[in-house]
C-alpha positions, 0 to 999 in steps of 0.5 A, a space after each residue: 107307926 109302921 114303916 112304909 119304906 120299900 127297899 127293893 129287897 133290903 138292898 140300898 144300892 143295887 147298882 154301885 159304881 166301882 173303879 176297876 181300871 181306865 179304858 179309852 172310848 171314842 165319843 163324838 171323835 174325841 178320845 176320852 179316858 173314862 172311869 168304868 161304871 161296873 154293875 156288881 148287883 142287880 135286882 131282876 126287877 130293877 128298872 127293866 126299861 134302863 131309864 135311870 141315870 147315874 151321875 158321878 164325879 170320879 176323882 183320885 190320883 189314878 183318874 186320868 181325866 177327872 170330870 163329870 160323867 152321866 151313865 145309864 143303868 146298864 154302865 153305858 156312858 151318856 156324857 162326860 166332860 173332862 174339860 170341866 176338871 175336878 167336880 162334886 155334887 153333879 145333880 139335876 135340879 130345877 131353876 125357874 121352871 127349867 131343868 138343869 144339870 148342876 155341878 161344883 167345879 174347883 179345887 179341893 176334896 171332901 176326902 178326909 174332912 176336906 173342903 173346896 173352893 170353886 163355883 157351881 155351874 148350871 148347864 142346859 140339855 145341850 150341856 152348855 154352861 148357862 149360869 154360874 153361882 158362887 158364894 160371896 166369899 174370898 175363898 170361893 164356893 165349897 164343894 159340899 152343898 149346892 141345893 136349889 130351894 123348893 118349891 120356888 126354885 130361884 135360890 141356892 143354898 151353898 157352903 163356903 169356908 174362910 180362915 179367920 183369926 181366933 183365940 184358941 186357948 180355950 181348946 189348948 190352941 194359940 191366942 192368936 190362932 186361926 179358925 176355919 169358919 164354916 159359912 152358909 149362904 142362900 143366894 139369888 140365883 138370877 142376881 147373885 145376891 146373898 139373901 142369908 149369911 150365917 157363920 159358925 164362928 159367931 154362933 157355935 161354941 168351940 167346945 162343941 167340936 169333937 175335932 181336936 187340934 192334933 187331927 185336922 189343922 192345928 190353927 197355927 196359920 191361915 194355911 193351917 186353920 182348925 176346922 172345928 165345925 165343918 158344915 157339910 149340908 144345908 136344907 130349908 123347911 116350909 117356914 123358912 128356917 134352915 137345917 144344917 149338918 155339922 160333921 165335926 160337932 156331930 150335930 144337926 142344927 135348926 137355925 132360925 131365919 133371923 140367925 139364931 140356933 133353935 135347937 140341936 139334934 145329936 152331938 154334945 148338947 142335944 135338945 132331943 130325947 131319944 125314944 128308940 135305939 139307933 138314933 145316934 149318928 157320928 160324922 154325918 152328911 146330907 141331912 134333909 127334911 122329909 115328910 112335911 118336916 117331921 122326918 130327917 134323913 141323913 147318912 151316918 158315917 160312923 167313921 171319919 178320916 181326919 188328917 192321918 187319923 181314922 176314928 171309928 165309932 163302934 159302927 161296923 158299917 155306915 148307914 142311911 137313916 130316917 129319924 122321926 122328929 117331934 119339934 113340940 115334944 122334942 123327941 127323936 126316934 128311928 123311922 128306918 135304917 138302911 144297911 149295905 148289901 150283906 155281900 158288900 165289903 163291911 169296911 166303914 165308909 169315909 165319904 159318901 152321899 145319900 139321896 132318894 130318887 126324885 119323884 118317888 116320895 109323896 110329901 104327906 103327914 101320913 103317907 111316905 113312899 120311897 121306892 128305892 134309896 141310893 146310898 153311895 159309900 166309898 173309902 180312899 184306897 191305898 193307891 189314892 183312887 176314889 170314886 165320887 159320890 153318885 146320884 141315881 135319877 129317873 123321871 122327867 130326864 128324857 132330854 138328857 138321855 142322848 
């Protein structure tokens, strides 16, 4: 079926945040050293009323005051709070009928396949923290995912990691080795109760991993565990089953609500037959159901930084992909692929987020309309400076444009 995507002149991210230097500006009598949001390209017909908001968490060695920040499409700062410190996954989400700003805060970094330990906050339109949500896990909540489940908007999907002892001799490791267990949980936001708990160590075989023991963690101790799976996103379908992205197995898994693996897409043991070219993906992020659970969108890295090693999978750039998924015939085909602007650098991205603007996709078995897709690429520069994943939002956010 022909694609019905509009890509605004085939340009994915018409507004891209790029860190150049720090500057100091005073807001509400408080000096803030805020990362500038520099617009490098802009389509003439893009957001003429400048109502779009960009959300990001700048981070890196040269960021004086890391913390969440919101910018207008003009690059003007709307809000920032360095007191929250290092953050990730700044977003607007609905909970129990109200719109909240959600953000993960803690220690850790996704750069180089890393993880985090912290908690998720919900902030009201006065930017006050009104709710904290944490995984039930000694190591806290990971930074990769905080996804409030639609349409009920009462529970959240979170990732977590926990080092556990495990025999790693089958992959060349120690008999008394250590494994970095990937955990997903669905949590009742109001009560904090865990409704679903699933761990990679109980369900994913060690030999599914593409991450050998020399790359990220040799599995020799609890402080040096082997990160074989590395779950970095979770979604949930209309039937109540879970869709998870595992970066180090290069696989997307469908998990039944009873915990069993229903199928694998990609990786070493895919259950799907490709019906077109370019359906493969590597070190992917942000897998989401689309089109009444008949399509999956994802960010295809095509490269990875694992420890001090950089792995490039014969792809000149990272791209966003929409894949048609037929769960009856067990086939996959490419619906659309989104490339960076030709004028942008072609170096592979090492960390990123892909997200479509809200309210632009009508969920229907026959029609999908994506007005524009934001794909944020980044790499860690020689000075250790990086700019955290950005999100683009526009509709229904009048209370936040202050």
